[in-house]
C-alpha positions in Angstrom: -3.3 39.1 -1.6 -3.3 37.9 2.0 -0.5 35.9 3.6 -2.8 32.9 3.6 -3.5 33.3 -0.1 0.2 33.6 -0.9 0.9 30.5 1.1 -1.9 28.6 -0.7 -0.6 29.7 -4.2 3.0 28.7 -3.2 1.8 25.3 -1.9 -0.2 24.6 -5.1 2.9 25.4 -7.2 5.0 23.0 -5.2 2.4 20.2 -5.4 2.2 20.6 -9.1 6.0 20.4 -9.5 6.2 17.3 -7.3 3.3 15.7 -9.1 4.9 16.4 -12.5 8.2 14.9 -11.3 6.4 11.8 -9.9 4.5 11.3 -13.2 7.7 11.4 -15.2 9.4 8.9 -12.9 6.4 6.5 -12.9 6.0 6.4 -16.7 8.9 4.0 -17.1 7.6 1.7 -14.4 4.1 1.7 -15.9 5.5 0.5 -19.3 7.6 -2.2 -17.6 4.7 -3.4 -15.6 2.5 -3.6 -18.7 5.1 -5.6 -20.5 5.4 -8.0 -17.6 1.6 -8.5 -17.4 1.5 -9.1 -21.2 4.3 -11.7 -20.9 2.4 -13.5 -18.1 -0.8 -13.5 -20.2 1.0 -15.0 -23.2 2.5 -17.7 -21.0 -0.9 -18.5 -19.4 -2.5 -18.7 -22.9 0.3 -21.1 -24.0 -0.5 -23.4 -21.1 -4.2 -23.4 -22.0 -7.2 -22.4 -19.9 -7.8 -25.9 -18.6 -4.7 -25.8 -16.4 -4.0 -22.6 -14.5 -2.7 -23.6 -11.1 -2.4 -22.6 -8.4 -5.3 -20.2 -8.6 -8.2 -22.6 -8.6 -11.2 -22.2 -6.4 -10.7 -23.8 -3.0 -7.1 -24.8 -3.7 -4.9 -24.9 -0.6 -2.0 -22.5 -0.8 1.6 -23.5 -1.1 2.9 -25.2 2.1 5.6 -22.5 2.5 5.8 -18.9 1.3 6.6 -18.6 -2.4 10.0 -17.1 -2.9 12.3 -16.3 -5.8 15.2 -14.9 -3.8 16.9 -16.4 -0.7 17.8 -14.3 2.3 21.0 -13.2 0.7 19.3 -12.2 -2.6 20.5 -15.2 -4.6 18.1 -16.5 -7.2 16.3 -19.8 -6.2 13.7 -21.8 -8.0 10.2 -21.3 -6.5 8.3 -24.4 -5.4 5.9 -24.0 -8.3 6.5 -23.0 -11.9 3.2 -21.2 -12.2 4.5 -17.7 -11.6 6.5 -15.6 -14.0 9.5 -13.8 -12.7 9.4 -10.0 -13.3 12.0 -8.7 -15.7 15.0 -6.9 -14.4 13.9 -3.5 -15.6 10.7 -3.7 -13.5 12.8 -5.0 -10.5 15.2 -2.0 -10.9 12.2 0.4 -10.7 10.9 -1.5 -7.7 14.4 -1.0 -6.0 14.3 2.7 -6.8 10.9 3.1 -5.3 11.7 1.0 -2.2 14.7 3.1 -1.4 12.8 6.3 -1.8 9.9 4.9 0.2 12.2 3.9 3.1 13.7 7.4 3.1 10.2 8.9 3.1 9.3 6.6 6.0 12.4 7.7 8.0 11.5 11.3 7.3 7.9 10.9 8.4 9.1 9.2 11.6 11.4 12.2 12.3 8.6 14.6 11.7 6.7 13.1 14.7 9.7 13.9 16.9 9.6 17.5 15.6 5.9 17.9 16.4 4.9 18.1 12.7 3.0 14.9 12.8 0.7 13.7 15.7 1.5 10.1 15.0 3.1 7.9 12.4 2.9 4.1 11.8 6.2 3.1 10.2 6.3 0.4 7.5 10.1 0.0 7.5 10.8 -3.6 6.6 7.6 -3.9 4.6 8.9 -2.0 1.5 8.5 -5.0 -0.9 4.9 -5.5 0.2 4.1 -1.8 -0.2 5.8 -1.1 -3.5 5.1 -4.3 -5.4 1.4 -4.0 -4.8 1.3 -0.6 -6.4 3.4 -1.7 -9.4 0.8 -4.5 -10.1 -2.1 -2.0 -10.5 -3.2 0.1 -13.4 -4.1 3.7 -12.9 -7.7 2.8 -13.4 -7.6 0.3 -10.5 -8.5 1.2 -6.9 -6.4 0.9 -3.8 -7.9 0.6 -0.3 -5.2 1.3 2.3 -4.9 1.0 6.0 -3.2 3.6 8.2 0.2 2.0 7.5 0.2 2.3 3.7 1.7 5.8 3.5 4.7 4.5 1.6 2.5 2.6 -0.9 0.4 5.8 -1.6 3.5 7.9 -2.2 4.8 5.2 -4.5 1.5 5.3 -6.4 2.1 9.0 -7.1 0.0 10.7 -4.5 1.4 14.0 -3.0 3.4 13.0 0.1 2.1 16.0 2.1 -1.5 15.1 1.2 -0.8 11.6 2.3 0.5 12.9 5.7 -2.5 15.3 6.2 -4.4 12.7 8.2 -1.5 12.0 10.5 -0.9 15.7 11.0 -4.5 16.1 12.0 -5.5 18.7 9.4 -8.2 16.6 7.7 -9.6 13.1 7.6 -8.1 12.7 4.1 -5.7 15.1 2.3 -6.2 13.8 -1.2 -9.2 13.3 -3.5 -10.1 9.6 -3.4 -12.1 9.8 -6.7 -9.3 11.6 -8.6 -6.6 9.3 -7.3 -8.7 6.1 -7.2 -7.4 5.6 -3.7 -9.7 5.4 -0.7 -9.0 7.3 2.4 -6.5 5.6 4.7 -8.6 3.5 7.1 -8.0 3.5 10.9 -10.8 1.0 11.9 -9.7 -2.5 11.4 -10.9 -4.3 8.2 -13.8 -2.0 7.4 -12.2 -1.0 4.1 -12.4 -4.5 2.9 -16.2 -4.3 2.6 -15.8 -1.0 0.8 -13.3 -2.5 -1.7 -15.6 -5.5 -2.3 -18.6 -3.3 -2.9 -16.7 -1.0 -5.3 -15.2 -4.0 -7.2 -18.6 -5.6 -7.6 -20.3 -2.4 -8.7 -17.6 -1.8 -11.4 -18.0 -5.3 -12.6 -21.8 -4.8 -12.9 -21.1 -1.8 -15.0 -18.9 -3.8 -17.4 -15.6 -2.2 -16.2 -12.4 -4.2 -15.7 -11.5 -2.4 -12.6 -9.6 -4.3 -9.8 -9.8 -3.2 -6.2 -6.8 -4.0 -4.1 -7.4 -3.9 -0.3 -4.7 -4.0 2.3 -5.2 -5.6 5.7 -3.0 -6.5 8.7 -2.7 -9.8 10.3 -4.6 -8.7 13.4 -7.5 -7.4 11.3 -8.1 -10.9 10.0 -9.8 -11.6 13.3 -12.4 -9.0 12.6 -15.9 -9.9 11.3 -15.6 -7.5 8.4 -12.7 -9.5 7.0 -14.8 -12.7 6.8 -17.9 -10.9 5.5 -15.9 -9.3 2.7 -14.3 -12.6 1.6 -17.7 -14.4 1.6 -19.4 -11.7 -0.4 -16.5 -11.3 -2.9 -16.4 -15.1 -3.4 -20.1 -15.5 -4.0 -20.4 -12.7 -6.4 -17.0 -13.0 -8.0 -16.0 -9.5 -7.1 -12.6 -8.6 -8.7 -10.9 -7.7 -5.5 -7.4 -8.8 -4.3 -7.1 -9.0 -0.5 -3.5 -8.4 0.6 -2.7 -9.4 4.2 0.6 -8.0 5.4 1.4 -10.5 8.1 4.1 -8.6 10.0 3.9 -10.9 13.0 2.3 -8.5 15.5 -1.1 -6.9 16.0 0.4 -4.1 18.1 1.5 -6.3 21.1 -0.4 -9.4 20.2 1.6 -12.1 18.4 0.2 -14.1 15.5 0.0 -17.2 17.7 -2.7 -15.5 19.8 -4.6 -14.6 16.6 -5.1 -17.9 14.8 -4.3 -21.6 14.9 -4.4 -21.8 11.1 -1.3 -23.1 9.3 -1.1 -19.6 7.7 -3.5 -16.7 7.2 -3.8 -17.6 3.5 -5.8 -20.7 4.5 -8.6 -18.5 5.7 -9.7 -18.1 2.0 -10.3 -21.8 1.5 -13.5 -21.9 3.6 -15.0 -19.2 1.5 -14.0 -20.5 -1.9 -11.5 -17.7 -2.4 -8.2 -18.7 -4.1 -5.3 -18.0 -1.9 -1.5 -18.0 -1.7 1.2 -17.2 0.8 4.3 -15.3 -0.3 7.7 -14.2 1.2 6.7 -10.5 1.5 10.4 -9.5 1.9 11.2 -10.9 -1.5 10.2 -8.2 -4.0 10.6 -10.6 -7.0 8.2 -13.1 -5.6 5.7 -10.5 -4.4 5.6 -8.9 -7.8 5.2 -12.2 -9.6 2.3 -13.4 -7.4 0.6 -10.1 -7.2 0.7 -9.6 -11.0 -1.0 -13.0 -11.5 -3.6 -12.2 -8.7 -4.6 -8.9 -10.2 -4.8 -10.5 -13.7 -6.9 -13.3 -12.2 -9.4 -10.9 -10.6 -9.5 -8.7 -13.7 -10.4 -11.6 -16.0 -13.6 -12.3 -14.0 -12.5 -15.4 -12.1 -13.2 -13.9 -8.7 -11.2 -12.6 -5.7 -7.8 -13.6 -4.4 -6.4 -13.7 -0.9 -2.6 -13.2 -0.6 -0.7 -13.4 2.7 2.6 -11.6 2.5 5.0 -12.8 5.3 7.0 -9.8 6.4 8.0 -8.0 9.6 7.5 -4.6 11.2 10.9 -3.4 12.1 9.7 -0.4 14.1 7.2 0.0 16.8 3.5 -0.1 16.0 3.6 3.7 16.0 5.8 6.3 17.6 3.5 6.1 20.6 4.3 2.4 21.1 7.1 0.8 23.1 7.8 -2.5 21.3 10.6 -3.4 23.7 7.9 -4.4 26.2 6.6 -7.3 24.2 9.2 -8.5 21.7 12.9 -9.3 22.1 15.7 -7.5 20.2 16.9 -10.9 19.0 13.7 -11.3 17.0 14.1 -8.0 15.3 17.7 -8.7 14.6 16.8 -12.1 13.0 14.5 -10.3 10.6 17.0 -7.6 9.8 19.1 -10.1 7.8 16.0 -10.6 5.5 15.8 -6.9 4.6 13.9 -6.6 1.3 16.0 -3.8 -0.1 19.3 -5.5 0.6 18.0 -8.7 -0.9 16.8 -7.1 -4.1 20.0 -5.0 -4.5 22.1 -8.1 -4.1 20.2 -9.8 -6.9 20.4 -6.8 -9.2 24.1 -6.6 -8.7 24.5 -10.3 -9.5 22.9 -9.8 -12.9 24.9 -6.6 -13.5 21.8 -4.3 -13.4 23.0 -2.3 -10.3 26.4 -0.9 -9.4 27.8 1.6 -6.9 27.1 4.6 -9.1 23.4 3.6 -9.6 23.0 3.0 -5.9 24.4 6.5 -5.2 22.0 8.1 -7.8 19.0 6.4 -6.2 20.2 7.4 -2.7 20.6 11.0 -3.9 17.1 11.0 -5.4 15.7 9.7 -2.1 17.5 12.4 -0.1 16.1 15.1 -2.5 12.6 13.7 -2.1 12.9 13.7 1.7 14.2 17.2 1.7 11.2 18.5 -0.3 8.8 16.7 2.0 10.6 18.1 5.1 10.6 21.6 3.7 6.9 21.5 2.9 5.9 19.9 6.2 7.8 22.6 8.0 5.4 25.2 6.7 2.2 25.8 8.7 -0.8 24.2 7.0 -3.4 26.4 5.4 -6.7 25.2 6.8 -10.3 26.4 6.4 -12.5 25.7 9.4 -15.5 25.7 7.1 -14.2 22.6 5.3 -15.4 20.6 8.4 -18.9 20.7 7.0 -17.9 19.4 3.5 -18.3 15.7 2.5 -20.4 14.9 5.6 -23.7 14.3 3.8 -24.6 14.5 0.1 -27.4 16.9 1.1 -26.7 18.8 4.4 -29.1 18.2 7.2 -30.9 21.1 8.9 -28.7 20.6 11.9 -25.5 20.6 9.8 -26.6 23.9 8.1 -27.3 25.4 11.5 -23.9 24.4 12.8 -22.2 25.7 9.7 -23.9 29.1 10.1 -22.9 29.3 13.7 -19.2 28.6 12.9 -19.3 31.1 10.0 -20.7 33.8 12.3 -18.0 33.1 14.9 -15.3 33.4 12.3 -16.8 36.6 11.0 -16.9 38.1 14.4 -13.3 37.1 15.1 -12.2 38.7 11.9 -13.9 42.0 12.8 -12.4 42.1 16.2 
């Protein structure tokens, strides 16, 4: 067995072990999420189908972001009673995943400084947005991420090294989209929204109850693809949930230079898409609204547009200097609204979290980061011939010619 073969076998073993551990950790969360969805369905049935606010076609979203927790993590009454608060068990799982997700994010950022990643777009500060969305989905649902959703994909159970493959430059996508029901991370702005809408519509035509959840940033809402996707989804009632993570900046362009709308959620009104705005740093509110949005889309009532107000604590990527366009005072003001700190404060107030539990979660996060670091420090096993896979369903004559040329060059190199 060659060194490359041995490395491949070793890597496969590690991936299987990590996947097994992730599946075991996720099982509890899946059960809690299912119970929460069932509880919401029971409450909606009790109200009656004739009154299901605020998700009614064309309804203007709430005048301020929906929140269940204040900046200190204390419970507050939301401005509408139409959302069901997640139970504490699900929130405890969300806390665990958010802590692990942030540690993964820090580790990935460090890997760029070590030369193991070419670039990394941090999502620190957006943990509630990233984790709550994944908890609201079933395994049979599809996720359509942007380049910033690495934390969300890891939370969904994808292998972290496979997720980072794109950012390391080894392949356009390191995981199997069909097997994971997760589209490749999308670098062009808003193009994945059309893909999500098309898939959701196709599954509905086949009689499936699949929901497609598509992420998009605030800057990408200025792209034509965003508007085309909303219009098509509304007309054909495609079961898709559009999640706008409004983190205030499209690289160096502030939101005020993007739109004059009261909020990005209002962009759904003109297309007849039900919409809502949420405090995206409030994990409880994000879970509550997302759960209802996914249930709404799944039941055949059409798409939903959600705007999650949050903040990007780090630069756009490690190649960006955010100090050139935003003041430190702005970053500091958002730091006090940290989503993990707020959720931890609430869980402590209801006696579901103590110092020992915090230490256990922190230790699990460190272990996770250590395994990612160890595996990323190994040289990737790459096959140049894989360049020609997944290009066309049926290779063109030109592609076959190019493949033969590369194969010949590799054979000649091996002989010499």
